[in-house]
N, CA, C and O atoms as a GROMACS GRO file, in nm:
protein
  520
    1MET      N    1   2.002  -0.404  -3.264
    1MET     CA    2   2.128  -0.393  -3.331
    1MET      C    3   2.116  -0.308  -3.456
    1MET      O    4   2.117  -0.362  -3.567
    2GLY      N    5   2.104  -0.182  -3.442
    2GLY     CA    6   2.097  -0.096  -3.558
    2GLY      C    7   1.966  -0.106  -3.633
    2GLY      O    8   1.873  -0.176  -3.591
    3ASN      N    9   1.959  -0.038  -3.742
    3ASN     CA   10   1.839  -0.036  -3.825
    3ASN      C   11   1.845  -0.148  -3.927
    3ASN      O   12   1.943  -0.162  -4.000
    4GLN      N   13   1.739  -0.228  -3.931
    4GLN     CA   14   1.734  -0.338  -4.025
    4GLN      C   15   1.597  -0.339  -4.090
    4GLN      O   16   1.497  -0.304  -4.027
    5SER      N   17   1.594  -0.380  -4.215
    5SER     CA   18   1.466  -0.398  -4.281
    5SER      C   19   1.416  -0.538  -4.251
    5SER      O   20   1.492  -0.617  -4.195
    6PRO      N   21   1.293  -0.572  -4.284
    6PRO     CA   22   1.240  -0.704  -4.254
    6PRO      C   23   1.321  -0.815  -4.318
    6PRO      O   24   1.391  -0.794  -4.417
    7CYS      N   25   1.311  -0.934  -4.261
    7CYS     CA   26   1.383  -1.051  -4.310
    7CYS      C   27   1.338  -1.086  -4.451
    7CYS      O   28   1.221  -1.072  -4.485
    8ARG      N   29   1.432  -1.131  -4.533
    8ARG     CA   30   1.403  -1.170  -4.671
    8ARG      C   31   1.394  -1.322  -4.684
    8ARG      O   32   1.312  -1.372  -4.761
    9GLN      N   33   1.475  -1.394  -4.612
    9GLN     CA   34   1.478  -1.538  -4.622
    9GLN      C   35   1.545  -1.592  -4.496
    9GLN      O   36   1.577  -1.515  -4.406
   10ASP      N   37   1.566  -1.721  -4.491
   10ASP     CA   38   1.629  -1.781  -4.376
   10ASP      C   39   1.746  -1.866  -4.424
   10ASP      O   40   1.731  -1.941  -4.521
   11LEU      N   41   1.861  -1.857  -4.360
   11LEU     CA   42   1.979  -1.934  -4.396
   11LEU      C   43   2.024  -2.011  -4.272
   11LEU      O   44   2.082  -1.953  -4.181
   12ASP      N   45   1.997  -2.141  -4.270
   12ASP     CA   46   2.040  -2.226  -4.160
   12ASP      C   47   2.001  -2.169  -4.023
   12ASP      O   48   2.083  -2.167  -3.931
   13GLY      N   49   1.879  -2.123  -4.011
   13GLY     CA   50   1.831  -2.074  -3.883
   13GLY      C   51   1.865  -1.929  -3.853
   13GLY      O   52   1.821  -1.876  -3.751
   14ILE      N   53   1.941  -1.863  -3.939
   14ILE     CA   54   1.976  -1.723  -3.920
   14ILE      C   55   1.896  -1.642  -4.021
   14ILE      O   56   1.899  -1.670  -4.141
   15ALA      N   57   1.828  -1.543  -3.972
   15ALA     CA   58   1.751  -1.458  -4.063
   15ALA      C   59   1.848  -1.374  -4.146
   15ALA      O   60   1.939  -1.311  -4.093
   16VAL      N   61   1.828  -1.374  -4.276
   16VAL     CA   62   1.908  -1.291  -4.364
   16VAL      C   63   1.836  -1.158  -4.376
   16VAL      O   64   1.720  -1.152  -4.415
   17VAL      N   65   1.906  -1.054  -4.341
   17VAL     CA   66   1.845  -0.922  -4.341
   17VAL      C   67   1.922  -0.832  -4.435
   17VAL      O   68   2.042  -0.849  -4.458
   18LYS      N   69   1.852  -0.736  -4.489
   18LYS     CA   70   1.919  -0.632  -4.566
   18LYS      C   71   1.941  -0.519  -4.467
   18LYS      O   72   1.846  -0.458  -4.417
   19LEU      N   73   2.068  -0.491  -4.441
   19LEU     CA   74   2.101  -0.390  -4.342
   19LEU      C   75   2.085  -0.250  -4.399
   19LEU      O   76   2.112  -0.226  -4.517
   20ASP      N   77   2.042  -0.160  -4.314
   20ASP     CA   78   2.036  -0.019  -4.351
   20ASP      C   79   2.179   0.028  -4.378
   20ASP      O   80   2.269  -0.001  -4.299
   21ALA      N   81   2.200   0.097  -4.486
   21ALA     CA   82   2.334   0.145  -4.522
   21ALA      C   83   2.392   0.238  -4.416
   21ALA      O   84   2.513   0.260  -4.412
   22LYS      N   85   2.306   0.292  -4.330
   22LYS     CA   86   2.353   0.384  -4.226
   22LYS      C   87   2.380   0.316  -4.093
   22LYS      O   88   2.400   0.385  -3.993
   23ILE      N   89   2.380   0.181  -4.089
   23ILE     CA   90   2.409   0.110  -3.964
   23ILE      C   91   2.549   0.151  -3.917
   23ILE      O   92   2.641   0.164  -3.997
   24SER      N   93   2.562   0.169  -3.787
   24SER     CA   94   2.693   0.209  -3.734
   24SER      C   95   2.790   0.092  -3.742
   24SER      O   96   2.750  -0.024  -3.743
   25GLU      N   97   2.917   0.126  -3.746
   25GLU     CA   98   3.020   0.022  -3.750
   25GLU      C   99   3.013  -0.062  -3.622
   25GLU      O  100   3.036  -0.183  -3.627
   26ALA      N  101   2.982   0.000  -3.508
   26ALA     CA  102   2.973  -0.073  -3.382
   26ALA      C  103   2.858  -0.174  -3.385
   26ALA      O  104   2.875  -0.288  -3.341
   27ASP      N  105   2.742  -0.135  -3.436
   27ASP     CA  106   2.629  -0.227  -3.447
   27ASP      C  107   2.659  -0.339  -3.546
   27ASP      O  108   2.624  -0.454  -3.524
   28PHE      N  109   2.725  -0.304  -3.656
   28PHE     CA  110   2.764  -0.402  -3.756
   28PHE      C  111   2.861  -0.503  -3.694
   28PHE      O  112   2.846  -0.624  -3.715
   29LYS      N  113   2.959  -0.455  -3.618
   29LYS     CA  114   3.055  -0.542  -3.550
   29LYS      C  115   2.983  -0.638  -3.457
   29LYS      O  116   3.011  -0.757  -3.456
   30ASP      N  117   2.890  -0.586  -3.378
   30ASP     CA  118   2.815  -0.672  -3.284
   30ASP      C  119   2.739  -0.781  -3.359
   30ASP      O  120   2.732  -0.895  -3.313
   31MET      N  121   2.681  -0.746  -3.474
   31MET     CA  122   2.606  -0.843  -3.553
   31MET      C  123   2.699  -0.952  -3.607
   31MET      O  124   2.668  -1.071  -3.598
   32VAL      N  125   2.813  -0.913  -3.663
   32VAL     CA  126   2.908  -1.010  -3.718
   32VAL      C  127   2.958  -1.103  -3.609
   32VAL      O  128   2.966  -1.224  -3.629
   33ILE      N  129   2.993  -1.048  -3.494
   33ILE     CA  130   3.042  -1.132  -3.383
   33ILE      C  131   2.933  -1.229  -3.338
   33ILE      O  132   2.962  -1.345  -3.311
   34SER      N  133   2.810  -1.182  -3.329
   34SER     CA  134   2.699  -1.268  -3.289
   34SER      C  135   2.682  -1.386  -3.385
   34SER      O  136   2.663  -1.500  -3.342
   35VAL      N  137   2.689  -1.359  -3.515
   35VAL     CA  138   2.676  -1.466  -3.614
   35VAL      C  139   2.796  -1.561  -3.605
   35VAL      O  140   2.778  -1.683  -3.611
   36ALA      N  141   2.915  -1.507  -3.590
   36ALA     CA  142   3.034  -1.591  -3.579
   36ALA      C  143   3.025  -1.684  -3.458
   36ALA      O  144   3.057  -1.802  -3.469
   37LYS      N  145   2.981  -1.632  -3.346
   37LYS     CA  146   2.967  -1.715  -3.225
   37LYS      C  147   2.860  -1.823  -3.248
   37LYS      O  148   2.874  -1.935  -3.198
   38ARG      N  149   2.755  -1.790  -3.320
   38ARG     CA  150   2.648  -1.886  -3.351
   38ARG      C  151   2.703  -2.007  -3.425
   38ARG      O  152   2.656  -2.119  -3.406
   39TYR      N  153   2.804  -1.984  -3.510
   39TYR     CA  154   2.863  -2.092  -3.587
   39TYR      C  155   2.990  -2.148  -3.525
   39TYR      O  156   3.061  -2.225  -3.590
   40GLY      N  157   3.020  -2.112  -3.402
   40GLY     CA  158   3.129  -2.174  -3.328
   40GLY      C  159   3.267  -2.114  -3.344
   40GLY      O  160   3.366  -2.175  -3.302
   41TRP      N  161   3.277  -1.996  -3.403
   41TRP     CA  162   3.408  -1.933  -3.421
   41TRP      C  163   3.461  -1.879  -3.290
   41TRP      O  164   3.384  -1.831  -3.207
   42LEU      N  165   3.592  -1.885  -3.271
   42LEU     CA  166   3.658  -1.810  -3.165
   42LEU      C  167   3.686  -1.672  -3.221
   42LEU      O  168   3.738  -1.660  -3.333
   43VAL      N  169   3.653  -1.568  -3.147
   43VAL     CA  170   3.660  -1.431  -3.197
   43VAL      C  171   3.745  -1.346  -3.104
   43VAL      O  172   3.730  -1.351  -2.982
   44HIS      N  173   3.834  -1.268  -3.164
   44HIS     CA  174   3.911  -1.169  -3.087
   44HIS      C  175   3.884  -1.030  -3.146
   44HIS      O  176   3.891  -1.010  -3.267
   45HIS      N  177   3.852  -0.935  -3.057
   45HIS     CA  178   3.832  -0.795  -3.096
   45HIS      C  179   3.885  -0.708  -2.983
   45HIS      O  180   3.850  -0.728  -2.867
   46ASP      N  181   3.969  -0.611  -3.016
   46ASP     CA  182   4.021  -0.518  -2.916
   46ASP      C  183   3.920  -0.405  -2.893
   46ASP      O  184   3.864  -0.351  -2.988
   47LEU      N  185   3.899  -0.372  -2.767
   47LEU     CA  186   3.807  -0.265  -2.732
   47LEU      C  187   3.883  -0.139  -2.689
   47LEU      O  188   3.983  -0.149  -2.617
   48PRO      N  189   3.837  -0.024  -2.732
   48PRO     CA  190   3.900   0.100  -2.685
   48PRO      C  191   3.862   0.125  -2.539
   48PRO      O  192   3.762   0.075  -2.489
   49ALA      N  193   3.947   0.202  -2.472
   49ALA     CA  194   3.920   0.240  -2.333
   49ALA      C  195   3.951   0.389  -2.318
   49ALA      O  196   4.025   0.447  -2.398
   50GLN      N  197   3.893   0.448  -2.216
   50GLN     CA  198   3.915   0.590  -2.192
   50GLN      C  199   4.038   0.607  -2.105
   50GLN      O  200   4.051   0.542  -2.000
   51ASN      N  201   4.131   0.694  -2.149
   51ASN     CA  202   4.251   0.717  -2.068
   51ASN      C  203   4.223   0.822  -1.960
   51ASN      O  204   4.112   0.873  -1.949
   52THR      N  205   4.325   0.852  -1.880
   52THR     CA  206   4.307   0.945  -1.769
   52THR      C  207   4.272   1.087  -1.814
   52THR      O  208   4.221   1.166  -1.735
   53ARG      N  209   4.300   1.120  -1.938
   53ARG     CA  210   4.266   1.253  -1.992
   53ARG      C  211   4.127   1.254  -2.055
   53ARG      O  212   4.085   1.357  -2.108
   54GLY      N  213   4.056   1.141  -2.051
   54GLY     CA  214   3.923   1.133  -2.107
   54GLY      C  215   3.919   1.103  -2.256
   54GLY      O  216   3.812   1.108  -2.318
   55ARG      N  217   4.033   1.072  -2.313
   55ARG     CA  218   4.040   1.041  -2.456
   55ARG      C  219   4.023   0.890  -2.478
   55ARG      O  220   4.082   0.810  -2.406
   56TRP      N  221   3.943   0.852  -2.578
   56TRP     CA  222   3.922   0.711  -2.610
   56TRP      C  223   4.034   0.662  -2.700
   56TRP      O  224   4.064   0.723  -2.803
   57MET      N  225   4.097   0.550  -2.659
   57MET     CA  226   4.208   0.493  -2.735
   57MET      C  227   4.207   0.341  -2.721
   57MET      O  228   4.152   0.286  -2.625
   58THR      N  229   4.268   0.275  -2.817
   58THR     CA  230   4.294   0.132  -2.805
   58THR      C  231   4.444   0.119  -2.786
   58THR      O  232   4.522   0.150  -2.876
   59ASN      N  233   4.484   0.073  -2.667
   59ASN     CA  234   4.625   0.057  -2.640
   59ASN      C  235   4.683  -0.054  -2.726
   59ASN      O  236   4.635  -0.167  -2.726
   60VAL      N  237   4.787  -0.019  -2.798
   60VAL     CA  238   4.852  -0.114  -2.886
   60VAL      C  239   5.002  -0.098  -2.870
   60VAL      O  240   5.055   0.013  -2.870
   61GLN      N  241   5.069  -0.210  -2.857
   61GLN     CA  242   5.215  -0.207  -2.862
   61GLN      C  243   5.252  -0.274  -2.993
   61GLN      O  244   5.226  -0.392  -3.012
   62GLY      N  245   5.311  -0.200  -3.080
   62GLY     CA  246   5.345  -0.253  -3.210
   62GLY      C  247   5.289  -0.164  -3.319
   62GLY      O  248   5.276  -0.043  -3.300
   63ASP      N  249   5.258  -0.223  -3.431
   63ASP     CA  250   5.215  -0.147  -3.547
   63ASP      C  251   5.065  -0.120  -3.545
   63ASP      O  252   4.985  -0.207  -3.510
   64VAL      N  253   5.028   0.000  -3.583
   64VAL     CA  254   4.887   0.039  -3.587
   64VAL      C  255   4.819  -0.022  -3.708
   64VAL      O  256   4.884  -0.061  -3.805
   65GLY      N  257   4.687  -0.031  -3.701
   65GLY     CA  258   4.608  -0.077  -3.815
   65GLY      C  259   4.566  -0.222  -3.809
   65GLY      O  260   4.509  -0.273  -3.905
   66PHE      N  261   4.592  -0.291  -3.696
   66PHE     CA  262   4.553  -0.432  -3.687
   66PHE      C  263   4.402  -0.443  -3.709
   66PHE      O  264   4.326  -0.363  -3.656
   67PRO      N  265   4.359  -0.542  -3.787
   67PRO     CA  266   4.217  -0.555  -3.821
   67PRO      C  267   4.125  -0.571  -3.699
   67PRO      O  268   4.168  -0.609  -3.591
   68ASP      N  269   3.998  -0.540  -3.721
   68ASP     CA  270   3.898  -0.542  -3.614
   68ASP      C  271   3.877  -0.680  -3.554
   68ASP      O  272   3.865  -0.694  -3.433
   69LEU      N  273   3.871  -0.782  -3.639
   69LEU     CA  274   3.839  -0.916  -3.592
   69LEU      C  275   3.943  -1.018  -3.637
   69LEU      O  276   3.990  -1.015  -3.751
   70PHE      N  277   3.979  -1.106  -3.546
   70PHE     CA  278   4.060  -1.224  -3.578
   70PHE      C  279   3.976  -1.343  -3.534
   70PHE      O  280   3.940  -1.353  -3.417
   71MET      N  281   3.944  -1.433  -3.628
   71MET     CA  282   3.855  -1.545  -3.597
   71MET      C  283   3.914  -1.676  -3.647
   71MET      O  284   3.970  -1.684  -3.757
   72VAL      N  285   3.900  -1.778  -3.564
   72VAL     CA  286   3.945  -1.913  -3.597
   72VAL      C  287   3.835  -2.009  -3.557
   72VAL      O  288   3.775  -1.994  -3.450
   73HIS      N  289   3.809  -2.107  -3.641
   73HIS     CA  290   3.709  -2.208  -3.606
   73HIS      C  291   3.783  -2.328  -3.545
   73HIS      O  292   3.862  -2.392  -3.615
   74PRO      N  293   3.759  -2.359  -3.418
   74PRO     CA  294   3.839  -2.462  -3.350
   74PRO      C  295   3.811  -2.605  -3.393
   74PRO      O  296   3.893  -2.693  -3.367
   75PHE      N  297   3.699  -2.632  -3.458
   75PHE     CA  298   3.664  -2.769  -3.491
   75PHE      C  299   3.658  -2.796  -3.640
   75PHE      O  300   3.671  -2.911  -3.682
   76GLN      N  301   3.638  -2.695  -3.720
   76GLN     CA  302   3.618  -2.714  -3.863
   76GLN      C  303   3.743  -2.691  -3.947
   76GLN      O  304   3.741  -2.715  -4.067
   77GLY      N  305   3.849  -2.644  -3.886
   77GLY     CA  306   3.969  -2.617  -3.964
   77GLY      C  307   3.950  -2.496  -4.053
   77GLY      O  308   3.876  -2.404  -4.019
   78GLY      N  309   4.016  -2.496  -4.165
   78GLY     CA  310   4.009  -2.381  -4.255
   78GLY      C  311   4.107  -2.274  -4.212
   78GLY      O  312   4.172  -2.284  -4.108
   79ARG      N  313   4.117  -2.171  -4.294
   79ARG     CA  314   4.209  -2.062  -4.265
   79ARG      C  315   4.150  -1.965  -4.163
   79ARG      O  316   4.028  -1.946  -4.160
   80PRO      N  317   4.234  -1.905  -4.080
   80PRO     CA  318   4.184  -1.800  -3.990
   80PRO      C  319   4.131  -1.683  -4.073
   80PRO      O  320   4.180  -1.655  -4.182
   81LEU      N  321   4.031  -1.615  -4.018
   81LEU     CA  322   3.976  -1.495  -4.082
   81LEU      C  323   4.032  -1.372  -4.012
   81LEU      O  324   4.030  -1.363  -3.889
   82VAL      N  325   4.082  -1.280  -4.089
   82VAL     CA  326   4.130  -1.151  -4.039
   82VAL      C  327   4.046  -1.047  -4.111
   82VAL      O  328   4.059  -1.027  -4.232
   83ILE      N  329   3.959  -0.980  -4.035
   83ILE     CA  330   3.855  -0.898  -4.096
   83ILE      C  331   3.861  -0.754  -4.046
   83ILE      O  332   3.866  -0.728  -3.926
   84GLU      N  333   3.861  -0.661  -4.140
   84GLU     CA  334   3.844  -0.520  -4.108
   84GLU      C  335   3.699  -0.485  -4.140
   84GLU      O  336   3.654  -0.506  -4.253
   85LEU      N  337   3.628  -0.433  -4.043
   85LEU     CA  338   3.488  -0.393  -4.062
   85LEU      C  339   3.482  -0.244  -4.092
   85LEU      O  340   3.550  -0.163  -4.028
   86LYS      N  341   3.400  -0.210  -4.189
   86LYS     CA  342   3.384  -0.069  -4.224
   86LYS      C  343   3.237  -0.038  -4.244
   86LYS      O  344   3.159  -0.123  -4.289
   87ALA      N  345   3.199   0.085  -4.211
   87ALA     CA  346   3.067   0.134  -4.249
   87ALA      C  347   3.064   0.136  -4.401
   87ALA      O  348   3.168   0.127  -4.465
   88GLU      N  349   2.947   0.147  -4.458
   88GLU     CA  350   2.932   0.134  -4.603
   88GLU      C  351   3.027   0.225  -4.682
   88GLU      O  352   3.077   0.185  -4.787
   89LYS      N  353   3.050   0.345  -4.633
   89LYS     CA  354   3.138   0.437  -4.706
   89LYS      C  355   3.276   0.449  -4.643
   89LYS      O  356   3.353   0.539  -4.677
   90GLY      N  357   3.308   0.358  -4.550
   90GLY     CA  358   3.436   0.364  -4.480
   90GLY      C  359   3.554   0.332  -4.570
   90GLY      O  360   3.541   0.258  -4.668
   91LYS      N  361   3.669   0.386  -4.537
   91LYS     CA  362   3.792   0.367  -4.614
   91LYS      C  363   3.901   0.310  -4.523
   91LYS      O  364   3.905   0.338  -4.403
   92LEU      N  365   3.989   0.230  -4.583
   92LEU     CA  366   4.101   0.173  -4.510
   92LEU      C  367   4.211   0.277  -4.489
   92LEU      O  368   4.235   0.362  -4.575
   93THR      N  369   4.278   0.270  -4.373
   93THR     CA  370   4.396   0.351  -4.350
   93THR      C  371   4.516   0.278  -4.411
   93THR      O  372   4.507   0.159  -4.440
   94PRO      N  373   4.626   0.347  -4.432
   94PRO     CA  374   4.745   0.279  -4.484
   94PRO      C  375   4.790   0.163  -4.395
   94PRO      O  376   4.830   0.058  -4.446
   95GLY      N  377   4.785   0.180  -4.263
   95GLY     CA  378   4.823   0.072  -4.172
   95GLY      C  379   4.732  -0.049  -4.184
   95GLY      O  380   4.780  -0.162  -4.177
   96GLN      N  381   4.602  -0.027  -4.203
   96GLN     CA  382   4.508  -0.138  -4.220
   96GLN      C  383   4.537  -0.214  -4.349
   96GLN      O  384   4.529  -0.337  -4.352
   97LYS      N  385   4.570  -0.143  -4.455
   97LYS     CA  386   4.603  -0.208  -4.582
   97LYS      C  387   4.727  -0.297  -4.566
   97LYS      O  388   4.730  -0.409  -4.617
   98ILE      N  389   4.827  -0.246  -4.496
   98ILE     CA  390   4.950  -0.324  -4.475
   98ILE      C  391   4.920  -0.451  -4.397
   98ILE      O  392   4.966  -0.559  -4.435
   99TRP      N  393   4.843  -0.439  -4.287
   99TRP     CA  394   4.810  -0.556  -4.206
   99TRP      C  395   4.731  -0.659  -4.286
   99TRP      O  396   4.763  -0.778  -4.281
  100LEU      N  397   4.629  -0.616  -4.360
  100LEU     CA  398   4.548  -0.710  -4.437
  100LEU      C  399   4.631  -0.783  -4.542
  100LEU      O  400   4.617  -0.904  -4.560
  101ASN      N  401   4.718  -0.710  -4.610
  101ASN     CA  402   4.804  -0.771  -4.710
  101ASN      C  403   4.900  -0.872  -4.646
  101ASN      O  404   4.917  -0.983  -4.697
  102ALA      N  405   4.961  -0.834  -4.535
  102ALA     CA  406   5.055  -0.923  -4.467
  102ALA      C  407   4.985  -1.049  -4.415
  102ALA      O  408   5.040  -1.158  -4.424
  103CYS      N  409   4.865  -1.034  -4.360
  103CYS     CA  410   4.790  -1.151  -4.310
  103CYS      C  411   4.752  -1.244  -4.423
  103CYS      O  412   4.759  -1.366  -4.408
  104GLU      N  413   4.712  -1.189  -4.537
  104GLU     CA  414   4.678  -1.271  -4.653
  104GLU      C  415   4.801  -1.347  -4.700
  104GLU      O  416   4.793  -1.466  -4.731
  105MET      N  417   4.915  -1.280  -4.706
  105MET     CA  418   5.038  -1.345  -4.750
  105MET      C  419   5.083  -1.453  -4.651
  105MET      O  420   5.152  -1.547  -4.689
  106ALA      N  421   5.042  -1.440  -4.524
  106ALA     CA  422   5.078  -1.538  -4.422
  106ALA      C  423   4.980  -1.657  -4.420
  106ALA      O  424   4.998  -1.749  -4.340
  107GLY      N  425   4.879  -1.655  -4.506
  107GLY     CA  426   4.789  -1.769  -4.516
  107GLY      C  427   4.652  -1.751  -4.454
  107GLY      O  428   4.570  -1.844  -4.457
  108CYS      N  429   4.625  -1.635  -4.400
  108CYS     CA  430   4.492  -1.607  -4.345
  108CYS      C  431   4.400  -1.561  -4.458
  108CYS      O  432   4.446  -1.517  -4.564
  109HIS      N  433   4.271  -1.572  -4.434
  109HIS     CA  434   4.174  -1.510  -4.525
  109HIS      C  435   4.153  -1.369  -4.471
  109HIS      O  436   4.091  -1.352  -4.366
  110ALA      N  437   4.204  -1.269  -4.541
  110ALA     CA  438   4.194  -1.130  -4.497
  110ALA      C  439   4.097  -1.056  -4.587
  110ALA      O  440   4.102  -1.069  -4.709
  111ALA      N  441   4.007  -0.979  -4.525
  111ALA     CA  442   3.904  -0.912  -4.604
  111ALA      C  443   3.853  -0.788  -4.532
  111ALA      O  444   3.870  -0.771  -4.412
  112VAL      N  445   3.789  -0.703  -4.611
  112VAL     CA  446   3.714  -0.589  -4.558
  112VAL      C  447   3.567  -0.625  -4.576
  112VAL      O  448   3.523  -0.657  -4.687
  113TRP      N  449   3.490  -0.619  -4.467
  113TRP     CA  450   3.346  -0.647  -4.474
  113TRP      C  451   3.269  -0.520  -4.444
  113TRP      O  452   3.301  -0.445  -4.351
  114LYS      N  453   3.165  -0.497  -4.525
  114LYS     CA  454   3.074  -0.384  -4.508
  114LYS      C  455   2.933  -0.439  -4.493
  114LYS      O  456   2.908  -0.555  -4.528
  115PRO      N  457   2.839  -0.360  -4.442
  115PRO     CA  458   2.702  -0.408  -4.426
  115PRO      C  459   2.641  -0.467  -4.552
  115PRO      O  460   2.561  -0.560  -4.543
  116SER      N  461   2.675  -0.415  -4.667
  116SER     CA  462   2.620  -0.468  -4.792
  116SER      C  463   2.671  -0.609  -4.824
  116SER      O  464   2.619  -0.674  -4.915
  117ASP      N  465   2.771  -0.656  -4.750
  117ASP     CA  466   2.828  -0.789  -4.770
  117ASP      C  467   2.762  -0.895  -4.682
  117ASP      O  468   2.814  -1.006  -4.672
  118MET      N  469   2.650  -0.864  -4.618
  118MET     CA  470   2.594  -0.952  -4.515
  118MET      C  471   2.565  -1.094  -4.566
  118MET      O  472   2.591  -1.189  -4.493
  119GLU      N  473   2.513  -1.111  -4.685
  119GLU     CA  474   2.487  -1.247  -4.734
  119GLU      C  475   2.617  -1.326  -4.748
  119GLU      O  476   2.623  -1.443  -4.711
  120TYR      N  477   2.721  -1.262  -4.802
  120TYR     CA  478   2.851  -1.327  -4.813
  120TYR      C  479   2.908  -1.359  -4.674
  120TYR      O  480   2.966  -1.466  -4.654
  121ILE      N  481   2.891  -1.268  -4.581
  121ILE     CA  482   2.940  -1.289  -4.444
  121ILE      C  483   2.871  -1.411  -4.382
  121ILE      O  484   2.937  -1.496  -4.323
  122LEU      N  485   2.740  -1.420  -4.396
  122LEU     CA  486   2.666  -1.535  -4.345
  122LEU      C  487   2.714  -1.665  -4.408
  122LEU      O  488   2.731  -1.766  -4.340
  123TYR      N  489   2.735  -1.663  -4.540
  123TYR     CA  490   2.785  -1.782  -4.608
  123TYR      C  491   2.923  -1.821  -4.555
  123TYR      O  492   2.948  -1.938  -4.526
  124THR      N  493   3.013  -1.724  -4.543
  124THR     CA  494   3.150  -1.750  -4.498
  124THR      C  495   3.151  -1.807  -4.357
  124THR      O  496   3.220  -1.906  -4.330
  125LEU      N  497   3.077  -1.746  -4.268
  125LEU     CA  498   3.078  -1.791  -4.129
  125LEU      C  499   3.007  -1.924  -4.109
  125LEU      O  500   3.039  -1.997  -4.016
  126SER      N  501   2.911  -1.956  -4.195
  126SER     CA  502   2.840  -2.084  -4.182
  126SER      C  503   2.912  -2.197  -4.256
  126SER      O  504   2.871  -2.313  -4.247
  127ASN      N  505   3.020  -2.164  -4.327
  127ASN     CA  506   3.100  -2.265  -4.401
  127ASN      C  507   3.248  -2.242  -4.371
  127ASN      O  508   3.321  -2.191  -4.456
  128PRO      N  509   3.293  -2.280  -4.251
  128PRO     CA  510   3.430  -2.248  -4.209
  128PRO      C  511   3.541  -2.302  -4.301
  128PRO      O  512   3.650  -2.246  -4.304
  129ARG      N  513   3.515  -2.408  -4.374
  129ARG     CA  514   3.618  -2.464  -4.460
  129ARG      C  515   3.616  -2.405  -4.602
  129ARG      O  516   3.700  -2.439  -4.685
  130ALA      N  517   3.520  -2.318  -4.628
  130ALA     CA  518   3.507  -2.261  -4.764
  130ALA      C  519   3.622  -2.170  -4.797
  130ALA      O  520   3.627  -2.114  -4.906
   0.00000   0.00000   0.00000
């Protein structure tokens, strides 16, 4: 799963790693989903598909910019997580900003996560009621 430096410590059975700043967004997404599943979260992520013209797209009916991950913990309660994943230098689009703001106002925990946030991500996913 991308480039990682050696483990620094252990958090509840999950190795805490310092991620290479150049990790791809796809590898970062796979890592976050893996950790979320480890802690029992239900995870939704839309995948792009290739259309008949060979162009990669994510079919969406409605407003563009919906966040990368929607996660709910079925047994621990707490607020749903609505997460936009970005590479270390990634920037939000206007549509992504609107969605994150609207989800936060609706009571979800909405955030942008980058590889440098991995310790916070591990804490958040291992403490669903936090």
